[in-house]
DSSP file (Angstrom, degrees, kcal/mol; ACC not computed):
  #  RESIDUE AA STRUCTURE BP1 BP2  ACC     N-H-->O    O-->H-N    N-H-->O    O-->H-N    TCO  KAPPA ALPHA  PHI   PSI    X-CA   Y-CA   Z-CA
    1    1 A M              0   0    0      0, 0.0     2,-0.4     0, 0.0     0, 0.0   0.000 360.0 360.0 360.0 133.4  103.5   96.9  141.5
    2    2 A T        -     0   0    0      2,-0.0     2,-0.5     0, 0.0     0, 0.0  -0.865 360.0-140.6-106.2 136.4  102.6   95.6  138.0
    3    3 A T        -     0   0    0     -2,-0.4     2,-0.6     2,-0.0     0, 0.0  -0.846  11.8-144.7 -97.8 128.4  100.4   97.5  135.6
    4    4 A Q        -     0   0    0     -2,-0.5     2,-0.4     0, 0.0    -2,-0.0  -0.818  11.9-153.6 -92.2 123.0   98.0   95.4  133.5
    5    5 A I        -     0   0    0     -2,-0.6     2,-0.2     3,-0.0    54,-0.2  -0.837  16.5-176.8 -98.8 133.2   97.5   96.8  130.0
    6    6 A T    >>  -     0   0    0     -2,-0.4     4,-1.0    52,-0.1     3,-0.8  -0.756  43.1-105.2-122.3 169.6   94.2   95.9  128.3
    7    7 A H  H 3> S+     0   0    0     -2,-0.2     4,-2.1     1,-0.2     5,-0.2   0.822 118.4  65.8 -61.9 -30.2   92.7   96.6  124.9
    8    8 A A  H 3> S+     0   0    0      1,-0.2     4,-2.5     2,-0.2    -1,-0.2   0.849  94.7  58.6 -61.0 -33.7   90.5   99.2  126.5
    9    9 A D  H <> S+     0   0    0     -3,-0.8     4,-2.1     2,-0.2    -1,-0.2   0.923 108.0  43.9 -62.1 -44.8   93.7  101.3  127.2
   10   10 A S  H  X S+     0   0    0     -4,-1.0     4,-2.2     2,-0.2    -1,-0.2   0.877 113.8  50.7 -69.8 -36.5   94.6  101.5  123.5
   11   11 A E  H  X S+     0   0    0     -4,-2.1     4,-2.4     2,-0.2    -2,-0.2   0.886 110.2  50.1 -67.3 -38.2   91.0  102.3  122.6
   12   12 A A  H  X S+     0   0    0     -4,-2.5     4,-1.8     2,-0.2    -2,-0.2   0.900 109.6  51.5 -66.2 -40.3   90.8  105.0  125.2
   13   13 A L  H  X S+     0   0    0     -4,-2.1     4,-0.6     2,-0.2    -2,-0.2   0.935 112.7  44.7 -61.5 -46.7   94.1  106.5  123.9
   14   14 A A  H ><>S+     0   0    0     -4,-2.2     5,-2.3     1,-0.2     3,-1.2   0.897 110.0  55.5 -64.8 -40.0   92.8  106.5  120.3
   15   15 A A  H ><5S+     0   0    0     -4,-2.4     3,-2.0     1,-0.3    -1,-0.2   0.840  97.0  64.1 -62.9 -33.3   89.4  108.0  121.5
   16   16 A K  H 3<5S+     0   0    0     -4,-1.8    -1,-0.3     1,-0.3    -2,-0.2   0.797 106.5  45.1 -57.8 -27.7   91.3  110.9  123.1
   17   17 A H  T <<5S-     0   0    0     -3,-1.2    -1,-0.3    -4,-0.6    -2,-0.2   0.227 123.8-106.0-100.6  11.2   92.3  111.8  119.6
   18   18 A G  T < 5S+     0   0    0     -3,-2.0    -3,-0.2     1,-0.2    30,-0.2   0.742  79.7 128.8  73.9  23.1   88.9  111.3  118.2
   19   19 A L      < -     0   0    0     -5,-2.3    -1,-0.2    -8,-0.1    -2,-0.2  -0.945  49.1-144.9-117.2 120.6   89.8  108.0  116.4
   20   20 A P        -     0   0    0      0, 0.0    30,-2.4     0, 0.0     2,-0.5  -0.460  17.7-128.4 -74.5 155.8   87.8  104.8  116.8
   21   21 A V  E     -a   50   0A   0     28,-0.2     2,-0.4    -2,-0.1    30,-0.2  -0.922  22.5-167.2-107.0 128.9   89.6  101.5  116.8
   22   22 A V  E     -a   51   0A   0     28,-2.8    30,-2.8    -2,-0.5     2,-0.4  -0.951  12.1-139.9-116.9 134.4   88.3   98.8  114.4
   23   23 A E  E     -a   52   0A   0     -2,-0.4     2,-0.3    28,-0.2    30,-0.2  -0.789  18.7-173.0 -96.0 136.4   89.4   95.2  114.7
   24   24 A W  E     -a   53   0A   0     28,-2.6    30,-2.9    -2,-0.4     2,-0.7  -0.902  31.3-111.1-120.8 153.8   90.2   93.2  111.5
   25   25 A D    >   -     0   0    0     -2,-0.3     3,-1.8    28,-0.2     4,-0.2  -0.771  22.2-151.3 -83.5 116.7   90.9   89.5  111.2
   26   26 A A  G >  S+     0   0    0     -2,-0.7     3,-2.0    28,-0.3    -1,-0.1   0.659  86.8  79.7 -66.3 -15.7   94.6   89.2  110.1
   27   27 A T  G 3  S+     0   0    0      1,-0.3    -1,-0.3     7,-0.0     4,-0.1   0.675  80.9  69.0 -67.4 -12.2   93.9   86.0  108.3
   28   28 A N  G <  S+     0   0    0     -3,-1.8    -1,-0.3     2,-0.1     2,-0.2   0.640  88.8  80.6 -76.5 -14.3   92.6   88.2  105.5
   29   29 A L  S <  S-     0   0    0     -3,-2.0     5,-0.1    -4,-0.2     2,-0.0  -0.575  97.1 -96.6 -87.8 154.5   96.1   89.4  104.9
   30   30 A S    >>  -     0   0    0     -2,-0.2     3,-1.9     1,-0.1     4,-1.2  -0.391  39.3-110.8 -65.1 151.2   98.6   87.4  102.9
   31   31 A E  H 3> S+     0   0    0      1,-0.3     4,-0.6     2,-0.2     3,-0.3   0.829 115.5  59.3 -56.0 -36.6  100.9   85.4  105.1
   32   32 A D  H 34 S+     0   0    0      1,-0.2    -1,-0.3     2,-0.1    -2,-0.0   0.678 109.6  44.3 -70.1 -15.2  104.0   87.5  104.4
   33   33 A L  H X> S+     0   0    0     -3,-1.9     4,-1.5     2,-0.1     3,-1.5   0.679  89.9  83.5 -98.6 -20.9  102.3   90.6  105.7
   34   34 A R  H 3< S+     0   0    0     -4,-1.2    -2,-0.1    -3,-0.3    -1,-0.1   0.828  98.4  38.5 -56.2 -37.7  100.7   89.2  108.9
   35   35 A D  T 3< S+     0   0    0     -4,-0.6    -1,-0.3     1,-0.2    -2,-0.1   0.493 114.1  56.7 -91.6  -3.6  103.8   89.6  111.0
   36   36 A K  T <4 S+     0   0    0     -3,-1.5     2,-0.6     1,-0.1    -2,-0.2   0.690  96.2  63.3-101.2 -21.8  104.8   92.9  109.5
   37   37 A I     <  +     0   0    0     -4,-1.5    -1,-0.1     1,-0.1     3,-0.1  -0.919  46.5 170.6-110.8 121.1  101.8   95.1  110.1
   38   38 A M  S    S-     0   0    0     -2,-0.6    15,-0.5     1,-0.4     2,-0.3   0.765  71.2 -30.0 -95.6 -31.0  100.7   95.8  113.7
   39   39 A A        -     0   0    0     13,-0.1    -1,-0.4    25,-0.1     2,-0.3  -0.950  59.0-152.0-172.4 164.1   98.1   98.4  112.9
   40   40 A F  E     -B   51   0A   0     11,-2.2    11,-3.6    -2,-0.3     2,-0.4  -0.993  16.3-122.2-151.1 160.1   97.3  101.0  110.4
   41   41 A Y  E     -B   50   0A   0     -2,-0.3     2,-0.4     9,-0.2     9,-0.2  -0.831  25.1-167.2-101.1 134.2   95.5  104.3  110.0
   42   42 A S  E     -B   49   0A   0      7,-2.8     7,-2.6    -2,-0.4     2,-0.4  -0.986   5.3-177.0-127.1 132.1   92.7  104.6  107.4
   43   43 A E  E     +B   48   0A   0     -2,-0.4     5,-0.2     5,-0.2     2,-0.2  -0.992   5.9 169.6-131.0 128.1   91.1  107.8  106.3
   44   44 A T        -     0   0    0      3,-3.2     3,-0.1    -2,-0.4    -2,-0.0  -0.631  54.8 -85.5-119.6-176.9   88.2  108.2  103.9
   45   45 A K  S    S+     0   0    0     -2,-0.2     3,-0.1     1,-0.2    -2,-0.0   0.860 127.6  23.4 -57.9 -36.6   86.1  111.2  102.9
   46   46 A D  S    S+     0   0    0      1,-0.1     2,-0.3     0, 0.0    -1,-0.2   0.492 121.8  42.8-110.4  -6.0   83.8  110.7  105.9
   47   47 A D        -     0   0    0     -3,-0.1    -3,-3.2     2,-0.0     2,-0.4  -0.983  45.7-164.8-149.2 150.8   85.8  108.7  108.4
   48   48 A R  E     + B   0  43A   0     -2,-0.3     2,-0.3    -5,-0.2    -5,-0.2  -0.994  27.2 161.7-133.5 128.7   89.1  108.2  110.2
   49   49 A V  E     - B   0  42A   0     -7,-2.6    -7,-2.8    -2,-0.4     2,-0.5  -0.961  37.1-129.5-143.1 160.0   89.9  105.0  112.0
   50   50 A I  E     -aB  21  41A   0    -30,-2.4   -28,-2.8    -2,-0.3     2,-0.5  -0.968  27.5-150.6-107.9 127.6   92.8  103.0  113.5
   51   51 A V  E     +aB  22  40A   0    -11,-3.6   -11,-2.2    -2,-0.5     2,-0.2  -0.869  20.6 170.8-103.5 127.2   92.7   99.4  112.4
   52   52 A V  E     -a   23   0A   0    -30,-2.8   -28,-2.6    -2,-0.5     2,-0.4  -0.705  32.1-100.3-123.5 177.4   94.1   96.7  114.6
   53   53 A F  E >   -a   24   0A   0    -15,-0.5     3,-1.6   -30,-0.2   -28,-0.2  -0.840  31.4-106.6-112.3 141.3   94.0   92.9  114.5
   54   54 A T  T 3  S+     0   0    0    -30,-2.9   -28,-0.3    -2,-0.4    -1,-0.0  -0.299 104.7  18.4 -57.7 136.7   91.8   90.5  116.4
   55   55 A G  T 3  S+     0   0    0      1,-0.2    -1,-0.3   -30,-0.1     2,-0.1   0.542  88.0 155.1  79.6   7.0   93.6   88.6  119.1
   56   56 A Q    <   -     0   0    0     -3,-1.6    -1,-0.2     1,-0.1   -49,-0.0  -0.388  53.5-100.8 -70.5 143.4   96.5   91.0  119.2
   57   57 A D     >  -     0   0    0      1,-0.1     4,-2.6    -2,-0.1     5,-0.2  -0.423  28.8-129.9 -60.3 133.4   98.5   91.3  122.4
   58   58 A P  H  > S+     0   0    0      0, 0.0     4,-2.4     0, 0.0     5,-0.2   0.852 107.1  50.5 -58.3 -36.7   97.3   94.4  124.3
   59   59 A V  H  > S+     0   0    0      2,-0.2     4,-2.4     1,-0.2     5,-0.2   0.926 111.9  47.3 -67.7 -43.8  100.9   95.7  124.8
   60   60 A E  H  > S+     0   0    0      2,-0.2     4,-2.4     1,-0.2    -1,-0.2   0.902 112.6  50.4 -62.2 -41.7  101.6   95.3  121.1
   61   61 A R  H  X S+     0   0    0     -4,-2.6     4,-2.5     2,-0.2     5,-0.2   0.930 110.6  48.0 -63.3 -46.3   98.4   97.0  120.2
   62   62 A L  H  X S+     0   0    0     -4,-2.4     4,-2.4     1,-0.2    -1,-0.2   0.915 112.3  49.7 -61.3 -43.4   99.0  100.0  122.6
   63   63 A H  H  X S+     0   0    0     -4,-2.4     4,-2.2     1,-0.2    -1,-0.2   0.916 110.9  49.7 -60.7 -44.2  102.5  100.4  121.1
   64   64 A A  H  X S+     0   0    0     -4,-2.4     4,-2.2     1,-0.2    -2,-0.2   0.907 111.5  48.0 -63.6 -42.4  101.2  100.3  117.6
   65   65 A I  H  X S+     0   0    0     -4,-2.5     4,-2.6     2,-0.2    -1,-0.2   0.901 110.3  51.7 -67.5 -40.0   98.6  102.9  118.3
   66   66 A R  H  X S+     0   0    0     -4,-2.4     4,-1.2    -5,-0.2    -1,-0.2   0.915 109.5  51.0 -60.5 -41.8  101.1  105.2  120.0
   67   67 A Q  H  < S+     0   0    0     -4,-2.2     4,-0.4     1,-0.2     3,-0.3   0.921 111.8  46.7 -61.2 -44.9  103.3  104.9  117.0
   68   68 A L  H >< S+     0   0    0     -4,-2.2     3,-1.5     1,-0.2     6,-0.3   0.913 109.6  53.0 -64.9 -42.4  100.5  105.9  114.7
   69   69 A L  H 3< S+     0   0    0     -4,-2.6    -1,-0.2     1,-0.3    -2,-0.2   0.723  99.2  64.7 -67.5 -20.3   99.4  108.8  116.9
   70   70 A A  T 3< S+     0   0    0     -4,-1.2    -1,-0.3    -3,-0.3    -2,-0.2   0.674  81.8  94.9 -74.1 -16.7  103.0  110.1  116.8
   71   71 A H  S X> S-     0   0    0     -3,-1.5     4,-2.1    -4,-0.4     3,-0.6  -0.629  78.5-135.5 -77.8 129.6  102.6  110.7  113.0
   72   72 A P  H 3> S+     0   0    0      0, 0.0     4,-0.9     0, 0.0    -1,-0.1   0.846 101.7  53.4 -55.2 -39.1  101.6  114.3  112.3
   73   73 A K  H 34 S+     0   0    0      1,-0.2     3,-0.1     2,-0.2    -4,-0.1   0.864 111.5  45.7 -67.0 -34.8   98.9  113.3  109.7
   74   74 A V  H <4 S+     0   0    0     -3,-0.6    -1,-0.2    -6,-0.3    -5,-0.1   0.905 115.4  44.5 -74.7 -42.5   97.2  110.9  112.1
   75   75 A S  H  <        0   0    0     -4,-2.1    -1,-0.2    -7,-0.2    -2,-0.2   0.527 360.0 360.0 -83.1  -4.5   97.2  113.2  115.1
   76   76 A A     <        0   0    0     -4,-0.9    -1,-0.2    -5,-0.2    -2,-0.1   0.493 360.0 360.0 -72.0 360.0   96.0  116.3  113.1
Protein backbone atom coordinates (compact mmCIF):
# COMPACT_ATOMS: atom_id res chain seq x y z
CA UNK A 1 0.00 0.00 0.00
CA UNK A 2 1.33 3.44 -0.97
CA UNK A 3 0.54 6.57 1.02
CA UNK A 4 -0.12 9.71 -0.99
CA UNK A 5 1.17 12.87 0.70
CA UNK A 6 -0.56 16.15 -0.15
CA UNK A 7 -0.10 19.81 0.74
CA UNK A 8 -3.13 19.41 3.02
CA UNK A 9 -1.10 17.01 5.20
CA UNK A 10 1.58 19.61 5.89
CA UNK A 11 -1.02 22.32 6.51
CA UNK A 12 -2.87 20.05 8.96
CA UNK A 13 0.37 19.31 10.80
CA UNK A 14 1.16 23.01 11.15
CA UNK A 15 -2.43 23.77 12.19
CA UNK A 16 -2.11 21.21 15.01
CA UNK A 17 0.54 23.55 16.40
CA UNK A 18 -1.55 26.67 15.83
CA UNK A 19 0.52 27.82 12.85
CA UNK A 20 -0.97 28.78 9.50
CA UNK A 21 0.95 27.95 6.33
CA UNK A 22 1.51 30.78 3.86
CA UNK A 23 2.75 30.22 0.31
CA UNK A 24 5.28 32.54 -1.30
CA UNK A 25 6.55 32.65 -4.83
CA UNK A 26 10.20 31.56 -4.70
CA UNK A 27 11.04 33.65 -7.75
CA UNK A 28 11.12 36.60 -5.34
CA UNK A 29 14.28 35.12 -3.81
CA UNK A 30 17.69 35.54 -5.37
CA UNK A 31 18.65 32.55 -7.50
CA UNK A 32 21.37 31.39 -5.13
CA UNK A 33 18.81 31.02 -2.30
CA UNK A 34 15.96 29.29 -4.15
CA UNK A 35 17.42 25.80 -3.78
CA UNK A 36 18.70 26.35 -0.25
CA UNK A 37 15.51 27.36 1.58
CA UNK A 38 12.67 24.85 1.83
CA UNK A 39 10.52 26.80 4.30
CA UNK A 40 10.90 29.26 7.13
CA UNK A 41 9.19 30.37 10.31
CA UNK A 42 8.16 33.99 10.69
CA UNK A 43 7.07 35.63 13.91
CA UNK A 44 5.88 39.20 14.37
CA UNK A 45 4.27 40.94 17.31
CA UNK A 46 0.81 39.73 16.22
CA UNK A 47 1.39 36.66 14.11
CA UNK A 48 3.31 33.40 13.71
CA UNK A 49 3.38 31.57 10.37
CA UNK A 50 5.27 28.96 8.43
CA UNK A 51 6.20 30.14 4.95
CA UNK A 52 6.53 27.60 2.14
CA UNK A 53 6.95 28.03 -1.59
CA UNK A 54 4.41 27.78 -4.38
CA UNK A 55 4.75 24.63 -6.47
CA UNK A 56 6.78 22.83 -3.82
CA UNK A 57 6.74 19.04 -3.78
CA UNK A 58 4.33 17.85 -1.03
CA UNK A 59 6.90 15.46 0.48
CA UNK A 60 9.55 18.21 0.60
CA UNK A 61 7.04 20.60 2.16
CA UNK A 62 6.00 18.11 4.84
CA UNK A 63 9.65 17.39 5.65
CA UNK A 64 10.44 21.13 5.91
CA UNK A 65 7.50 21.77 8.24
CA UNK A 66 8.45 18.81 10.43
CA UNK A 67 11.99 20.20 10.66
CA UNK A 68 10.70 23.62 11.69
CA UNK A 69 8.30 22.19 14.27
CA UNK A 70 11.16 20.28 15.85
CA UNK A 71 12.79 23.59 16.79
CA UNK A 72 11.86 24.59 20.39
CA UNK A 73 11.15 28.23 19.53
CA UNK A 74 8.71 27.30 16.76
CA UNK A 75 6.81 24.66 18.71
CA UNK A 76 6.54 26.76 21.89
